[in-house]
C-alpha positions in Angstrom: 0.4 -6.6 -12.5 0.5 -4.8 -9.1 1.6 -1.2 -9.2 3.5 -1.4 -5.9 2.7 2.1 -4.9 5.5 3.8 -2.9 3.7 5.2 0.1 0.9 4.9 2.7 -2.2 6.8 1.6 -2.8 7.8 5.3 0.5 8.8 6.8 2.7 9.1 3.6 5.2 6.6 5.0 7.6 5.3 2.4 6.8 1.7 1.4 9.5 0.4 -1.0 8.7 -2.6 -3.2 10.5 -5.0 -0.8 8.6 -3.8 2.3 6.8 -6.4 4.3 4.9 -3.5 6.0 2.7 -2.7 3.0 -1.0 -3.6 3.0 -3.3 -3.4 0.0 -7.0 -4.0 -0.9 -8.2 -5.5 -4.1 -8.1 -2.1 -5.8 -4.4 -1.6 -4.7 -5.1 1.1 -2.2 -1.9 1.0 -0.2 -1.3 1.6 3.5 1.4 0.8 6.0 0.8 -2.0 8.5 0.5 0.5 11.4 -2.3 2.5 9.8 -4.0 -0.7 8.3 -4.1 -2.6 11.6 -4.5 0.4 13.8 -6.8 3.2 12.8 -8.3 1.4 9.8 -8.8 -1.9 11.7 -8.1 -4.0 8.5 -10.6 -2.3 6.2 -9.9 0.0 3.3 -11.4 3.5 3.9 -11.8 3.9 0.2 -13.8 0.7 -0.8 -14.4 -1.1 2.5 -12.3 -4.1 1.3 -10.0 -6.2 3.4 -6.4 -5.0 3.7 -3.8 -7.8 3.3 0.0 -8.0 3.1 1.3 -6.8 -0.3 3.4 -9.4 -2.0 7.1 -8.6 -2.6 8.2 -8.6 -6.2 11.6 -10.3 -6.7 14.4 -7.8 -7.3 15.2 -9.3 -10.7 11.6 -8.8 -11.8 11.7 -5.2 -10.7 14.2 -4.5 -13.5 11.6 -5.4 -16.1 8.5 -4.4 -14.2 9.5 -1.5 -11.8 7.3 -0.3 -9.0 5.2 2.9 -9.3 6.7 6.2 -8.3 3.3 8.0 -8.1 2.5 8.9 -4.6 -1.2 8.7 -3.6 -2.7 10.5 -0.5 -6.2 10.5 0.7 -8.0 13.8 0.5 -9.6 13.3 3.9 -7.9 11.9 7.1 -8.0 8.2 7.8 -9.0 8.6 11.4 
């Protein structure tokens, strides 16, 4: 099950579970669309994997399987 992390690892922008702006790699590293498509050029800076749109979990399913509240930030800049 996806964690649905709450923020962009580069700029710390909030990415709520319903956000269409969230991008993830196969390891669930999470970035906003602006960082993913801009400075990162579609590649995860952590693993080199492709960044794709994160699916939106239906609101009813969030009750039983809530999104993560743990914020993750990269130690080094994304640029």
